[in-house]
C-alpha positions in Angstrom: 61.0 24.7 -39.5 63.3 21.7 -39.1 62.1 18.3 -38.1 61.6 17.7 -34.4 60.4 14.9 -32.2 58.4 15.2 -29.0 58.0 12.3 -26.5 54.5 12.2 -24.9 54.2 10.3 -21.5 50.6 10.0 -20.2 49.6 8.4 -16.9 47.9 5.0 -17.4 44.3 6.1 -17.1 41.7 6.6 -19.8 41.0 10.2 -18.7 44.7 11.0 -19.1 45.7 8.9 -22.1 42.8 9.9 -24.4 43.2 13.7 -24.2 47.0 13.5 -24.6 46.6 11.4 -27.7 44.0 13.9 -29.0 46.5 16.7 -28.4 49.2 14.7 -30.3 46.9 14.3 -33.3 46.1 18.0 -33.4 49.8 19.0 -33.1 50.9 16.9 -36.0 48.0 18.2 -38.1 49.3 21.7 -37.5 52.9 21.0 -38.3 54.2 18.7 -41.0 57.7 18.6 -39.6 56.6 17.4 -36.1 57.0 13.8 -35.0 55.5 12.4 -31.8 56.2 9.2 -29.9 53.6 8.3 -27.2 54.9 6.1 -24.5 52.1 4.0 -23.0 51.8 1.6 -20.1 49.4 -1.3 -19.8 48.0 -2.3 -16.4 47.2 -5.9 -15.7 43.7 -5.1 -14.2 42.5 -2.5 -16.7 41.2 -4.3 -19.8 39.5 -1.2 -21.3 42.7 0.9 -21.1 44.8 -2.0 -22.5 42.3 -2.5 -25.4 42.5 1.3 -26.2 46.3 1.1 -26.2 46.2 -1.8 -28.6 43.9 0.2 -30.8 46.5 3.0 -30.9 49.0 0.6 -32.3 46.6 -0.1 -35.2 46.1 3.6 -35.7 49.9 4.0 -35.8 49.8 2.6 -39.4 47.6 5.5 -40.5 50.3 8.2 -39.9 54.0 7.9 -40.0 54.5 10.8 -37.7 52.8 9.5 -34.5 54.1 6.3 -32.9 52.8 4.4 -29.9 55.3 2.4 -27.8 54.2 0.2 -24.9 56.8 0.3 -22.2 55.2 -2.3 -19.8 56.2 -5.9 -20.1 55.2 -8.3 -17.3 56.5 -11.9 -17.2 54.6 -12.6 -13.9 51.9 -11.0 -11.7 54.7 -10.2 -9.2 56.5 -8.2 -11.9 53.2 -6.3 -12.6 52.7 -5.6 -8.9 56.3 -4.3 -8.5 55.8 -2.0 -11.5 52.7 -0.5 -10.1 54.1 -0.2 -6.6 57.0 1.8 -7.9 55.3 3.4 -10.9 57.0 6.8 -10.9 60.5 5.4 -10.4 59.9 2.7 -13.0 58.6 5.1 -15.5 61.7 7.3 -15.1 64.0 4.3 -15.8 62.0 3.1 -18.8 61.6 6.6 -20.3 65.3 7.2 -19.9 66.2 4.0 -21.7 63.9 4.6 -24.5 64.8 8.3 -25.0 68.5 7.4 -25.0 67.8 5.1 -28.0 65.9 8.0 -29.7 68.9 10.3 -29.2 71.4 7.7 -30.5 69.2 7.1 -33.5 68.9 10.7 -34.4 72.7 11.2 -34.1 73.5 8.2 -36.3 70.7 8.3 -38.9 70.7 11.3 -41.3 67.5 13.3 -41.6 66.0 11.7 -38.5 64.1 14.2 -36.2 66.1 15.2 -33.1 64.6 15.1 -29.7 62.8 18.4 -29.0 61.2 17.9 -25.6 58.9 15.9 -23.3 55.2 16.4 -22.9 54.2 14.5 -19.8 51.3 14.1 -17.4 51.3 16.5 -14.5 51.5 13.6 -12.1 54.9 12.6 -13.6 56.4 16.0 -13.2 58.6 15.3 -10.2 60.4 12.4 -12.0 60.6 13.7 -15.6 61.8 17.3 -15.1 65.3 16.2 -14.0 65.3 13.6 -16.9 64.5 16.3 -19.4 67.3 18.5 -18.0 69.6 15.6 -18.3 68.9 15.3 -22.0 69.0 19.1 -22.4 65.5 19.5 -23.7 62.4 21.4 -22.3 59.6 19.6 -20.6 55.9 20.5 -20.7 53.4 19.3 -18.1 50.0 18.4 -19.5 47.3 19.3 -17.0 44.2 17.3 -17.7 41.9 19.5 -15.7 40.8 23.1 -16.5 42.8 26.3 -16.5 40.7 27.6 -13.7 41.7 24.6 -11.5 45.3 25.0 -12.4 45.2 28.7 -11.6 43.6 27.9 -8.2 46.4 25.5 -7.3 49.1 28.0 -8.4 47.4 30.8 -6.5 47.1 28.9 -3.2 50.7 27.7 -3.5 51.8 31.4 -3.9 49.7 32.4 -0.9 51.5 29.8 1.2 55.0 30.5 -0.2 54.9 34.3 -0.4 52.5 35.3 2.4 53.1 32.3 4.7 49.3 31.6 4.9 48.4 28.3 6.5 45.0 27.3 5.2 44.0 25.3 8.2 43.8 28.5 10.1 41.2 29.9 7.7 38.7 27.1 7.7 36.4 28.7 10.3 36.7 32.2 8.9 34.6 34.0 6.3 37.7 34.9 4.3 37.2 35.8 0.6 40.0 35.5 -1.9 40.1 36.9 -5.4 41.6 34.2 -7.6 43.2 35.8 -10.8 42.4 32.8 -13.1 38.7 33.1 -12.4 38.6 36.6 -13.9 38.8 35.0 -17.3 36.5 32.5 -19.0 37.1 29.1 -17.3 37.0 27.1 -20.6 40.1 28.8 -21.9 41.6 25.6 -23.3 39.6 23.0 -25.2 38.1 21.0 -26.2 40.4 18.3 -27.4 37.3 17.0 -28.6 30.9 7.9 -14.9 27.8 8.6 -14.2 26.0 8.1 -10.8 22.3 7.3 -10.2 19.4 9.2 -8.7 17.6 7.5 -5.8 16.1 4.2 -7.3 16.1 5.9 -10.8 12.4 6.9 -10.3 12.3 9.7 -12.9 10.5 7.5 -15.4 12.9 8.6 -18.2 15.0 6.3 -20.3 18.6 6.1 -19.1 22.0 4.6 -19.6 24.0 4.1 -16.4 27.7 3.4 -16.4 28.3 1.6 -13.1 31.7 0.4 -12.0 33.5 -0.8 -8.9 34.9 2.0 -6.8 38.7 2.4 -6.3 40.0 0.0 -3.7 43.3 -0.6 -1.9 45.0 -3.8 -2.7 48.2 -4.6 -0.9 48.6 -1.0 0.1 48.1 0.3 -3.5 45.0 1.9 -5.0 43.4 -0.2 -7.8 41.5 1.7 -10.5 37.8 1.1 -11.0 36.8 -2.1 -12.8 33.5 -3.5 -14.1 31.2 -5.7 -12.0 30.8 -9.3 -13.1 27.1 -9.3 -11.9 25.3 -6.0 -11.8 22.3 -7.5 -9.9 24.5 -8.1 -6.8 25.1 -4.4 -6.2 21.8 -3.0 -7.3 18.5 -2.9 -5.3 16.5 -6.1 -5.5 14.4 -6.2 -8.7 15.9 -3.0 -10.1 17.0 -4.5 -13.4 13.6 -6.1 -13.9 11.7 -2.9 -13.1 13.8 -0.8 -15.5 14.3 -3.3 -18.3 12.1 -1.4 -20.7 13.5 2.0 -20.1 17.1 1.6 -18.9 20.4 -0.2 -19.4 23.1 -0.6 -16.8 26.6 -1.2 -18.3 30.2 -1.1 -17.2 32.8 1.2 -18.9 31.1 3.4 -21.5 32.3 5.1 -24.7 31.3 8.4 -23.2 32.0 10.8 -26.1 30.0 8.6 -28.5 27.1 8.5 -26.1 27.1 12.3 -25.4 27.2 12.9 -29.2 24.1 10.8 -29.8 21.0 12.8 -30.5 19.0 10.7 -28.1 21.0 11.8 -25.1 19.2 14.5 -23.2 21.2 14.9 -20.0 24.3 13.8 -18.2 24.6 13.0 -14.5 28.4 13.5 -14.1 31.1 13.6 -11.4 32.3 16.8 -13.2 35.8 15.6 -14.2 37.3 18.0 -16.7 37.2 15.6 -19.7 33.5 14.9 -18.9 32.7 18.6 -18.5 34.3 19.6 -21.8 32.7 16.7 -23.7 29.3 17.5 -22.3 29.6 21.2 -23.3 31.0 20.3 -26.7 28.0 18.1 -27.5 25.5 20.5 -25.9 24.2 18.1 -23.3 22.8 19.6 -20.0 24.6 18.4 -16.9 23.6 17.3 -13.4 26.6 17.8 -11.1 27.6 15.2 -8.5 31.3 15.9 -7.8 33.3 13.4 -5.8 36.9 14.4 -5.3 40.0 16.2 -6.7 39.0 19.4 -8.6 35.5 18.2 -9.4 34.0 20.4 -6.6 35.5 23.4 -8.3 34.3 22.4 -11.7 30.8 21.8 -10.4 30.8 25.1 -8.7 31.8 26.9 -11.9 29.1 25.0 -13.9 26.3 25.5 -11.4 26.9 28.9 -9.8 29.0 30.8 -12.3 28.0 29.6 -15.8 24.5 28.2 -15.2 25.3 25.2 -17.3 24.3 22.5 -14.8 22.1 21.8 -11.8 23.4 20.0 -8.7 22.5 16.8 -7.0 25.0 17.3 -4.1 28.1 19.4 -3.7 30.2 19.2 -0.5 31.9 22.6 -0.2 33.7 21.5 3.0 34.6 18.1 4.3 36.9 17.9 7.4 36.5 14.6 9.1 33.0 14.5 10.6 32.3 18.1 9.7 30.4 18.5 6.5 28.7 21.4 4.9 26.7 20.6 1.8 23.8 21.6 -0.3 21.3 19.7 -2.4 
């Protein structure tokens, strides 16, 4: 096989950057002629992500076939805000400029690997498909959730497009659908290697609780979760004192390292796909508390189909004031 270079473009979030980097590492291990450039973006209010991106630059020295390039450069806070407000459009422009340089370099330098394609986050598909076509290379969308979730999305889209089904008309009907992707084992791809609390944490067991600020809208734009400066301000009065001997409340946590520790006996999880795979990989029992996106589907699979988790609460339907839940 001749040399080839892939450009990886993840969304700037830990749950998206980490698995894409893990995929890049596995691919270059499998093929000695493959080169990968990962285009990253730092966000001004995400210190943990930025530190991880900086660590990638250090790791860059350990292999000459994976390079990490930071695209974001902010001179002022206003520049950072403009970038985040127009993230998809800005990414398209920055990626185009960088890939143009790759192509020019491969055309002028003998034996340099030519551009072979894009591997981009699913959320960047709309902007990068046309760009890949412009360069005449294929693009591959990286879906950070499970294959079962992807199959569900494709199936519902097909029902709408081919059978003209409007799903709002089905919400009060006991309609059953057979989703093809659920006929197969839901952990079909993996593994590439935030926890919530019970009421007052009264179980008496030792615990580690990762507690972070929720997403919030700032100037019309959603800001990702950040750490609290003072945990005591958001916890019940006296909680930290009462649990000082058995528990620890922290901000962002190195989740895989914690799940892999032999002292970890259980995981209360929002059932994001990365968390789900990591918990299964390390054999840690799960307690499901899904919040949004495909997490309800993951939790349903874990609890009802596979028996790998128990639930705290799962909201199967949430339409305004209507809510049907169990737990």
